[in-house]
FINU-163104 format. One line per 5 residues: number of its first residue (from 1); for each residue x negated, y negated, z of C-alpha. Coordinates in nm, 2 decimals. Example, Ala and Ser with C-alpha at 12.3 -4.5 7.8 and 13.67 -1.06 7.14 Angstrom:
// FINU-163104
1> -1.23,0.45,0.78 ~ -1.37,0.11,0.71
//
This chain:
// FINU-163104
1> -9.60,-9.87,11.07 ~ -9.67,-9.60,11.33 ~ -10.03,-9.49,11.36 ~ -10.11,-9.15,11.51 ~ -10.33,-9.17,11.82
6> -10.41,-8.80,11.81 ~ -10.78,-8.71,11.73 ~ -10.85,-8.58,11.38 ~ -10.92,-8.21,11.36 ~ -11.29,-8.13,11.39
11> -11.31,-8.01,11.03 ~ -11.15,-8.33,10.90 ~ -11.38,-8.55,11.11 ~ -11.69,-8.35,10.99 ~ -11.58,-8.39,10.63
16> -11.54,-8.76,10.67 ~ -11.88,-8.79,10.84 ~ -12.04,-8.59,10.56 ~ -11.88,-8.81,10.30 ~ -12.00,-9.13,10.47
21> -12.35,-8.99,10.51 ~ -12.36,-8.89,10.14 ~ -12.23,-9.24,10.04 ~ -12.50,-9.40,10.25 ~ -12.77,-9.18,10.09
26> -12.65,-9.27,9.74 ~ -12.65,-9.64,9.83 ~ -13.00,-9.61,9.98 ~ -13.11,-9.44,9.66 ~ -12.99,-9.75,9.48
31> -13.20,-9.98,9.71 ~ -12.96,-10.08,9.99 ~ -13.18,-10.10,10.31 ~ -12.88,-10.12,10.54 ~ -12.74,-9.80,10.39
36> -13.08,-9.63,10.45 ~ -13.06,-9.72,10.82 ~ -12.71,-9.59,10.84 ~ -12.81,-9.27,10.67 ~ -13.09,-9.20,10.92
41> -12.87,-9.28,11.22 ~ -12.59,-9.06,11.09 ~ -12.81,-8.75,11.05 ~ -13.11,-8.79,11.27 ~ -12.95,-8.59,11.56
46> -12.85,-8.30,11.34 ~ -13.20,-8.28,11.19 ~ -13.36,-8.30,11.53 ~ -13.15,-8.02,11.67 ~ -13.21,-7.80,11.36
51> -13.59,-7.84,11.35 ~ -13.61,-7.78,11.73 ~ -13.43,-7.46,11.71 ~ -13.58,-7.34,11.38 ~ -13.93,-7.41,11.50
56> -13.88,-7.29,11.86 ~ -14.09,-7.58,11.97 ~ -13.91,-7.89,12.10 ~ -14.24,-8.06,12.16 ~ -14.29,-8.11,11.78
61> -13.93,-8.17,11.69 ~ -13.96,-8.55,11.66 ~ -14.26,-8.51,11.43 ~ -14.08,-8.25,11.22 ~ -13.77,-8.48,11.20
66> -13.98,-8.77,11.10 ~ -14.15,-8.56,10.83 ~ -13.81,-8.45,10.71 ~ -13.69,-8.81,10.66 ~ -14.02,-8.91,10.49
71> -13.97,-8.63,10.24 ~ -13.61,-8.72,10.20 ~ -13.68,-9.08,10.11 ~ -13.95,-8.97,9.87 ~ -13.69,-8.74,9.70
76> -13.40,-8.98,9.73 ~ -13.43,-9.10,9.36 ~ -13.34,-8.75,9.25 ~ -13.05,-8.71,9.49 ~ -12.72,-8.70,9.29
81> -12.47,-8.62,9.57 ~ -12.37,-8.28,9.43 ~ -12.41,-8.13,9.78 ~ -12.35,-8.33,10.09 ~ -12.64,-8.54,10.22
86> -12.64,-8.33,10.54 ~ -12.69,-8.00,10.35 ~ -12.95,-8.16,10.13 ~ -13.14,-8.30,10.43 ~ -13.13,-7.98,10.62
91> -13.28,-7.79,10.33 ~ -13.57,-8.04,10.34 ~ -13.60,-7.99,10.71 ~ -13.63,-7.61,10.66 ~ -13.92,-7.67,10.42
96> -14.08,-7.91,10.66 ~ -14.07,-7.64,10.94 ~ -14.20,-7.37,10.70 ~ -14.49,-7.60,10.59 ~ -14.57,-7.67,10.96
101> -14.60,-7.30,11.02 ~ -14.83,-7.25,10.73 ~ -15.05,-7.54,10.84 ~ -15.07,-7.40,11.19 ~ -15.16,-7.06,11.06
106> -15.45,-7.21,10.86 ~ -15.58,-7.43,11.13 ~ -15.89,-7.30,11.32 ~ -15.80,-7.19,11.67 ~ -15.94,-7.40,11.96
111> -16.15,-7.25,12.25 ~ -15.93,-7.07,12.50 ~ -15.89,-7.29,12.81 ~ -15.62,-7.32,13.07 ~ -15.68,-7.69,13.15
116> -15.46,-7.82,12.86 ~ -15.18,-7.59,12.98 ~ -15.17,-7.74,13.32 ~ -15.17,-8.10,13.18 ~ -14.88,-8.02,12.95
121> -14.68,-7.85,13.22 ~ -14.72,-8.15,13.45 ~ -14.62,-8.38,13.17 ~ -14.29,-8.20,13.10 ~ -13.98,-8.41,13.20
126> -13.84,-8.12,13.41 ~ -13.63,-8.36,13.62 ~ -13.41,-8.47,13.34 ~ -13.05,-8.35,13.34 ~ -13.00,-8.05,13.11
131> -13.38,-7.99,13.05 ~ -13.38,-7.65,13.22 ~ -13.06,-7.55,13.04 ~ -13.22,-7.66,12.71 ~ -13.53,-7.45,12.77
136> -13.31,-7.15,12.87 ~ -13.11,-7.18,12.55 ~ -13.43,-7.19,12.34 ~ -13.55,-6.88,12.52 ~ -13.23,-6.70,12.45
141> -13.22,-6.81,12.08 ~ -13.58,-6.68,12.04 ~ -13.45,-6.33,12.11 ~ -13.23,-6.34,11.80 ~ -13.34,-6.22,11.46
146> -13.43,-6.52,11.23 ~ -13.12,-6.49,11.01 ~ -12.88,-6.47,11.30 ~ -13.05,-6.75,11.48 ~ -13.03,-6.98,11.17
151> -12.66,-6.90,11.11 ~ -12.58,-6.96,11.48 ~ -12.77,-7.29,11.50 ~ -12.62,-7.43,11.18 ~ -12.26,-7.35,11.27
156> -12.26,-7.37,11.65 ~ -12.52,-7.64,11.73 ~ -12.56,-7.85,11.41 ~ -12.19,-7.82,11.34 ~ -12.18,-7.71,10.97
161> -11.87,-7.53,10.86 ~ -11.91,-7.16,10.78 ~ -11.86,-7.25,10.41 ~ -12.13,-7.52,10.41 ~ -12.37,-7.29,10.61
166> -12.31,-7.02,10.35 ~ -12.40,-7.25,10.07 ~ -12.70,-7.38,10.26 ~ -12.84,-7.04,10.34 ~ -12.74,-6.89,10.00
171> -12.52,-6.60,10.11 ~ -12.15,-6.51,10.12 ~ -11.94,-6.68,10.39 ~ -11.85,-6.34,10.54 ~ -12.22,-6.27,10.60
176> -12.25,-6.60,10.79 ~ -11.95,-6.51,11.00 ~ -12.10,-6.17,11.07 ~ -12.44,-6.31,11.17 ~ -12.28,-6.57,11.40
181> -12.06,-6.30,11.56 ~ -12.35,-6.07,11.62 ~ -12.56,-6.36,11.75 ~ -12.29,-6.46,11.99 ~ -12.25,-6.10,12.12
186> -12.63,-6.08,12.18 ~ -12.64,-6.41,12.36 ~ -12.34,-6.31,12.58 ~ -12.52,-5.98,12.66 ~ -12.84,-6.16,12.75
191> -12.65,-6.41,12.97 ~ -12.48,-6.12,13.15 ~ -12.82,-5.95,13.21 ~ -12.96,-6.27,13.34 ~ -12.68,-6.29,13.59
196> -12.77,-5.94,13.72 ~ -12.95,-5.96,14.06 ~ -13.20,-5.70,13.95 ~ -13.30,-5.90,13.65 ~ -13.34,-6.22,13.85
201> -13.56,-6.04,14.10 ~ -13.78,-5.90,13.83
//
């Protein structure tokens, strides 16, 4: 028997990964602790990227991801696998971020001081490879309208298909494609402006 050594198309690989994650979620729901571990490992990276970009605060991303999985395991008995576990989990992540915004808005503001800012800036791992690029990307994404940013992050960073993103957001697939296209055009324009010497000097 001849086995192909060519890599599977991205869409096929993503569908297989989604099917595996959903199967692990269902097994975890039925009490398999090993399946629960596989479920978390399979989707932790996607959740972390999504909450970091949705919240615009990479410093709290780990806490938001943890909150997402705590909520997911509490809701797991009601998960029936009608949607993929990835889509189901990202919807929980979206609610976790929204709740964190509401809590922050209700929290009393601390006294204005610059000391904590200096401490936080010194604590940043700026020497890590890719750190500056990641901060620059977050800054660029912040310039996008919320709807375009979410569509771009879901399809271009998290890796959902346009169809899955449309179901997740709750809009037609053509709307998702339009939002991603406009987001990409805006990002390309911003990158071109950043390369302009006058902008760098300013």
